[in-house]
C-alpha positions as CSV (number, residue, x, y, z in Angstrom):
1,X,101.9,68.0,238.8
2,X,100.9,65.8,241.8
3,X,98.0,66.9,244.1
4,X,100.4,67.1,247.1
5,X,102.7,69.5,245.2
6,X,99.7,71.7,244.0
7,X,98.3,71.9,247.6
8,X,101.7,72.8,249.0
9,X,102.3,75.5,246.4
10,X,98.9,77.0,246.9
11,X,99.0,77.0,250.7
12,X,102.6,78.4,250.9
13,X,101.8,81.1,248.4
14,X,98.6,82.1,250.3
15,X,100.4,82.2,253.7
16,X,103.4,84.1,252.2
17,X,101.1,86.6,250.5
18,X,99.0,87.3,253.5
19,X,102.1,87.5,255.8
20,X,103.8,89.9,253.3
21,X,100.6,92.1,253.1
22,X,100.3,92.3,256.8
23,X,104.0,93.0,257.4
24,X,104.0,95.6,254.6
25,X,101.0,97.4,256.2
26,X,102.6,97.4,259.6
27,X,105.9,98.8,258.2
28,X,104.0,101.5,256.3
29,X,101.9,102.5,259.3
30,X,105.1,102.8,261.4
31,X,106.9,104.9,258.7
32,X,103.9,107.2,258.2
33,X,103.6,107.7,261.9
34,X,107.3,108.7,262.3
35,X,106.9,111.1,259.4
36,X,103.7,112.6,260.9
37,X,105.6,113.0,264.3
38,X,108.3,115.0,262.5
39,X,105.8,117.2,260.7
40,X,103.8,117.7,264.0
41,X,107.0,118.7,265.9
42,X,108.0,121.2,263.2
43,X,104.5,122.6,263.1
44,X,104.5,123.0,266.8
45,X,107.8,124.9,266.7
46,X,106.6,127.0,263.9
47,X,103.4,127.9,265.7
48,X,105.3,128.6,268.9
49,X,107.8,130.9,267.2
50,X,105.0,132.8,265.4
51,X,103.1,133.4,268.7
52,X,106.2,134.2,270.8
53,X,106.5,137.7,272.2
54,X,110.2,137.3,272.9
55,X,113.1,136.8,270.5
56,X,111.8,134.4,267.9
57,X,115.3,133.1,266.9
58,X,116.0,132.3,270.6
59,X,112.7,130.6,270.9
60,X,113.2,128.6,267.8
61,X,116.6,127.4,268.8
62,X,115.5,126.5,272.3
63,X,112.5,124.5,271.0
64,X,114.6,122.8,268.4
65,X,117.1,121.6,271.0
66,X,114.4,120.1,273.2
67,X,112.9,118.2,270.3
68,X,113.2,114.3,270.3
69,X,115.2,114.4,267.1
70,X,117.6,116.8,265.5
71,X,116.1,120.0,263.9
72,X,118.2,122.5,262.1
73,X,117.4,126.2,262.3
74,X,118.5,128.7,259.5
75,X,117.9,132.4,258.9
76,X,116.7,133.4,255.5
77,X,117.0,137.1,254.9
78,X,115.0,139.1,252.5
79,X,117.5,138.5,249.7
80,X,117.1,134.8,250.0
81,X,120.6,134.3,251.6
82,X,120.6,131.5,254.2
83,X,122.6,131.7,257.4
84,X,122.8,128.5,259.6
85,X,121.9,129.1,263.3
86,X,121.6,125.5,264.6
87,X,123.1,122.8,262.5
88,X,122.8,119.0,263.0
89,X,125.8,116.7,263.6
90,X,125.6,115.3,260.1
91,X,124.5,116.9,256.8
92,X,120.8,116.4,256.6
93,X,119.2,114.5,253.7
94,X,115.6,113.9,252.7
95,X,114.5,116.7,254.9
96,X,111.1,118.1,255.8
97,X,111.2,122.0,255.9
98,X,108.9,124.7,257.2
99,X,109.3,128.5,257.1
100,X,108.2,131.0,259.8
101,X,108.0,134.8,259.4
102,X,110.1,136.9,261.9
103,X,111.0,140.6,262.3
104,X,112.5,142.6,259.4
105,X,111.0,140.5,256.6
106,X,113.3,137.6,257.3
107,X,112.3,134.0,257.8
108,X,113.4,131.0,259.9
109,X,113.7,127.8,258.1
110,X,113.0,124.7,260.2
111,X,114.1,121.4,258.8
112,X,114.4,117.8,260.0
113,X,115.9,114.8,258.3
114,X,113.8,111.7,257.5
115,X,116.9,109.6,256.7
116,X,116.6,107.6,260.0
117,X,113.1,106.7,259.3
118,X,113.8,105.7,255.7
119,X,116.7,103.4,257.0
120,X,114.5,101.9,259.6
121,X,111.8,101.3,257.0
122,X,114.3,99.6,254.6
123,X,115.7,97.6,257.4
124,X,112.2,96.4,258.4
125,X,111.5,95.5,254.8
126,X,114.7,93.4,254.8
127,X,113.7,91.7,258.0
128,X,110.2,91.1,256.5
129,X,111.7,89.4,253.5
130,X,113.9,87.1,255.6
131,X,110.8,86.4,257.7
132,X,108.7,85.5,254.7
133,X,111.5,83.3,253.3
134,X,111.6,81.5,256.7
135,X,107.8,81.2,256.9
136,X,107.7,79.7,253.4
137,X,110.4,77.2,254.1
138,X,108.8,76.2,257.4
139,X,105.4,76.0,255.8
140,X,106.8,73.8,253.0
141,X,108.4,71.4,255.5
142,X,105.1,71.3,257.7
143,X,102.8,71.0,254.8
144,X,104.8,68.2,253.1
145,X,104.7,66.3,256.3
146,X,101.0,66.9,256.9
147,X,99.8,66.7,253.3
148,X,102.0,63.8,252.5
149,X,100.5,61.9,255.4
150,X,96.9,62.7,254.3
151,X,97.6,62.1,250.6
152,X,99.2,58.7,251.5
153,X,96.2,57.9,253.6
154,X,93.8,58.8,250.8
155,X,96.0,57.0,248.3
156,X,95.7,53.8,250.4
157,X,92.0,54.2,250.7
158,X,91.6,54.7,247.0
159,X,93.9,51.7,246.2
160,X,92.0,49.6,248.8
161,X,88.7,50.7,247.1
162,X,90.0,49.9,243.6
163,X,91.4,46.6,244.8
164,X,88.0,45.6,246.3
165,X,86.3,46.7,243.1
166,X,88.7,44.7,241.0
167,X,88.3,41.6,243.3
168,X,84.5,42.0,243.1
169,X,84.7,42.2,239.3
170,X,86.9,39.2,239.1
171,X,84.5,37.3,241.4
172,X,81.5,38.3,239.2
173,X,83.5,37.3,236.1
174,X,84.4,34.0,237.6
175,X,80.7,33.4,238.5
176,X,79.7,34.4,234.9
177,X,82.4,32.1,233.6
178,X,81.1,29.2,235.6
179,X,77.5,29.9,234.6
180,X,78.4,30.2,230.9
181,X,80.5,27.0,231.1
182,X,77.9,25.0,232.9
183,X,75.1,26.2,230.5
184,X,77.1,25.5,227.4
185,X,78.6,22.2,228.4
186,X,75.3,20.8,229.6
187,X,74.0,20.0,226.1
188,X,76.9,17.9,224.9
189,X,77.2,16.2,228.3
190,X,73.6,15.3,228.2
191,X,74.0,13.8,224.7
192,X,77.1,11.8,225.8
193,X,75.3,10.7,229.0
194,X,72.3,9.5,227.0
195,X,74.3,7.4,224.6
196,X,76.3,5.9,227.4
197,X,73.1,4.9,229.1
198,X,71.8,3.3,225.9
199,X,75.2,1.6,225.4
200,X,74.8,0.1,228.8
201,X,71.6,-1.6,227.6
202,X,72.7,-2.3,224.0
203,X,76.3,-2.5,222.9
204,X,75.2,-2.4,219.3
205,X,74.0,1.2,219.7
206,X,77.1,2.5,221.3
207,X,79.4,0.7,218.7
208,X,77.6,1.9,215.6
209,X,79.7,4.4,213.4
210,X,76.9,6.9,213.5
211,X,76.8,7.0,217.3
212,X,80.5,7.2,217.5
213,X,80.5,10.1,215.1
214,X,77.9,11.9,217.2
215,X,79.9,11.4,220.3
216,X,83.1,12.6,218.6
217,X,81.2,15.9,217.5
218,X,80.0,16.5,221.0
219,X,83.5,15.9,222.4
220,X,84.9,18.3,220.0
221,X,82.3,20.9,220.8
222,X,83.2,20.6,224.5
223,X,86.9,20.9,223.7
224,X,86.2,24.1,221.6
225,X,84.0,25.6,224.2
226,X,86.4,25.0,227.1
227,X,89.3,26.3,225.0
228,X,87.5,29.4,224.0
229,X,86.3,30.1,227.6
230,X,89.8,29.7,228.9
231,X,91.0,32.1,226.2
232,X,88.5,34.8,227.3
233,X,89.5,34.3,230.9
234,X,93.2,34.5,230.1
235,X,92.7,37.7,228.2
236,X,90.8,39.3,231.1
237,X,93.6,38.4,233.4
238,X,96.4,40.0,231.4
239,X,97.7,43.1,233.4
240,X,97.5,46.3,231.3
241,X,101.0,47.4,232.5
242,X,102.6,44.4,230.8
243,X,101.5,45.7,227.3
244,X,104.4,47.3,225.3
245,X,104.7,49.1,222.0
246,X,104.5,46.5,219.2
247,X,104.7,46.7,215.4
248,X,101.7,44.8,214.3
249,X,102.2,45.2,210.5
250,X,104.4,42.1,210.1
251,X,101.9,40.1,212.2
252,X,99.0,41.2,210.0
253,X,100.9,40.4,206.9
254,X,101.9,36.9,208.1
255,X,98.3,36.3,209.3
256,X,96.7,37.2,206.0
257,X,99.4,35.2,204.1
258,X,98.7,32.1,206.1
259,X,94.9,32.5,205.6
260,X,95.4,32.8,201.8
261,X,97.5,29.5,201.8
262,X,94.7,27.7,203.8
263,X,91.9,29.2,201.6
264,X,93.2,29.1,198.0
265,X,89.7,29.6,196.6
266,X,89.1,33.0,198.1
267,X,90.0,36.4,196.7
268,X,91.8,38.2,199.4
269,X,92.9,41.8,199.3
270,X,95.0,43.4,201.9
271,X,96.3,47.0,202.5
272,X,98.6,47.2,205.4
273,X,100.7,50.2,206.3
274,X,104.2,49.7,207.5
275,X,105.3,50.4,211.2
276,X,101.8,50.4,212.9
277,X,102.6,50.5,216.6
278,X,100.1,49.8,219.3
279,X,100.5,48.7,223.0
280,X,99.8,45.0,223.0
281,X,101.4,41.6,223.2
282,X,101.5,38.5,221.0
283,X,98.6,36.7,222.7
284,X,96.2,39.5,222.3
285,X,97.0,40.2,218.6
286,X,96.8,36.5,217.8
287,X,93.5,36.3,219.7
288,X,92.1,39.1,217.5
289,X,93.5,37.9,214.2
290,X,93.0,34.2,214.8
291,X,89.4,34.4,215.9
292,X,88.5,36.9,213.2
293,X,89.9,34.9,210.4
294,X,88.6,31.6,211.9
295,X,85.2,33.0,212.0
296,X,85.3,33.9,208.3
297,X,86.6,30.3,207.5
298,X,83.8,28.7,209.5
299,X,80.8,30.9,208.7
300,X,81.3,32.0,205.1
301,X,81.4,30.1,201.8
302,X,84.8,28.7,200.8
303,X,85.0,31.1,197.9
304,X,83.7,34.3,199.6
305,X,86.1,37.3,199.2
306,X,88.0,38.8,202.1
307,X,89.5,42.3,202.6
308,X,91.9,43.5,205.3
309,X,92.8,47.2,205.7
310,X,95.2,48.5,208.4
311,X,96.3,52.1,208.5
312,X,97.1,55.0,210.9
313,X,94.5,57.7,211.3
314,X,95.9,60.5,213.6
315,X,96.3,59.0,217.0
316,X,94.6,55.7,216.2
317,X,95.3,52.6,214.3
318,X,92.4,51.4,212.2
319,X,92.0,47.7,211.3
320,X,89.0,46.6,209.2
321,X,88.4,42.9,208.3
322,X,85.5,42.3,205.9
323,X,84.1,39.2,204.3
324,X,81.7,38.4,201.5
325,X,79.7,35.9,203.5
326,X,75.9,35.9,204.4
327,X,76.6,38.3,207.3
328,X,74.5,38.1,210.4
329,X,70.9,37.5,209.7
330,X,68.6,39.5,212.0
331,X,65.6,41.4,211.0
332,X,66.3,44.2,213.5
333,X,69.8,44.8,212.3
334,X,73.3,44.4,214.0
335,X,72.5,46.8,216.8
336,X,69.8,44.5,218.3
337,X,72.2,41.5,218.6
338,X,74.3,40.9,221.7
339,X,77.2,39.9,219.5
340,X,79.9,40.5,222.1
341,X,78.3,38.4,224.8
342,X,79.5,34.9,225.3
343,X,77.7,32.0,223.4
344,X,75.7,34.3,221.1
345,X,73.4,32.4,218.8
346,X,73.7,34.8,215.9
347,X,76.0,32.5,213.9
348,X,75.7,28.8,213.5
349,X,78.0,26.4,215.4
350,X,77.6,23.6,213.0
351,X,81.3,24.0,212.0
352,X,82.7,23.6,215.4
353,X,82.3,27.2,216.7
354,X,81.7,28.0,220.3
355,X,79.8,31.3,219.9
356,X,82.7,33.0,221.7
357,X,84.7,34.3,218.7
358,X,83.4,38.0,218.7
359,X,83.5,38.0,222.6
360,X,87.2,37.0,222.5
361,X,87.9,39.7,219.9
362,X,86.0,42.4,221.8
363,X,87.8,41.4,225.1
364,X,91.2,41.6,223.5
365,X,90.4,44.9,221.8
366,X,89.2,46.4,225.1
367,X,92.3,45.2,226.9
368,X,94.4,47.1,224.4
369,X,92.3,50.2,225.0
370,X,90.5,50.1,221.7
371,X,87.0,49.8,220.4
372,X,85.3,47.1,218.2
373,X,82.2,47.9,216.1
374,X,80.3,45.8,213.6
375,X,79.1,47.1,210.1
376,X,77.7,45.6,206.9
377,X,80.6,45.0,204.6
378,X,80.6,46.4,201.0
379,X,81.5,42.8,200.0
380,X,78.2,41.7,201.3
381,X,79.1,40.2,204.6
382,X,80.3,41.4,208.0
383,X,82.9,44.1,208.6
384,X,84.9,44.2,211.9
385,X,86.0,47.8,212.6
386,X,88.8,47.9,215.2
387,X,90.2,51.2,216.5
388,X,93.3,51.0,218.7
389,X,95.3,53.9,220.3
390,X,98.6,54.3,218.3
391,X,101.9,54.1,220.2
392,X,105.3,55.4,219.6
393,X,108.2,53.0,219.1
């Protein structure tokens, strides 16, 4: 339920409840006052008749006729028989009765109907209900106009703040991107520049096979670094709302099949459940699988074993990719290495790596709303544990 609707319901309920309580209290006060007035008038007549020195019946009839409302007077003899003396225009209902002693052991019964007061009370209750309905409807209209305006203003303020925050994060990411790129590209550029300067002095140096091989390696390193940096930047730029439920089981199967064909000397085991759906797109899945498997190819012996497990656990899809390589060598353990930062030095780049593989995987997993952790594999190397929110078809 939206904030606007909750505020409207709460306010209308409160106003209606308070109005109903106040209206009910006033109606009760008016009804009780009318009943007390009838009782007071009957008590006055009763006391006057009891104190009268003249004919008590005549006194009772005279006082009853002068009352502001109809009062009936009846004679009750000593046998309990009732004889009407002064009757109202209509048969009285819901009456208040008082008895007063007169001569000869008889009694006068004074009675007044409360039907009029009951009808007025019921009519007032009906009018109160109509009033409360009108108040509620009017309050809803006014509150929706007022609250919707305030909510819209707050929504715009929040959206503006989020937009500014997003733009600031993008600006910082761009600055970090530029800093990382300039830092990482400086080394190969320096090497290439140095050889070109030497080549200007001696053509024999620049034309030697060894020099050309070194220049080619540095160019490949630059290409790999630029490509990886652009991949990270492209992943960060993917809007989350564009992600849709996708069955990753066939993609995992195809990726591990291709890996086996390229690495025939490895023992590869895979356990992949069918119909594993997550919110993703092809570029994110390929970024995760491609970099994870390429890292294994680059950083582990050609015959090191590999294991891939993918299954659904409750509301999550778990993907674990393990290798039997040397792992990450660090005396303080995995926790002390900034593996998800760009250009980490934890694994060698001698085989063309950029140091961005784990950063790309982590960025893709985060974009899909998941979490990446690193563990020591039972195969002896590194284990990538990926947990992603499961999605329905």
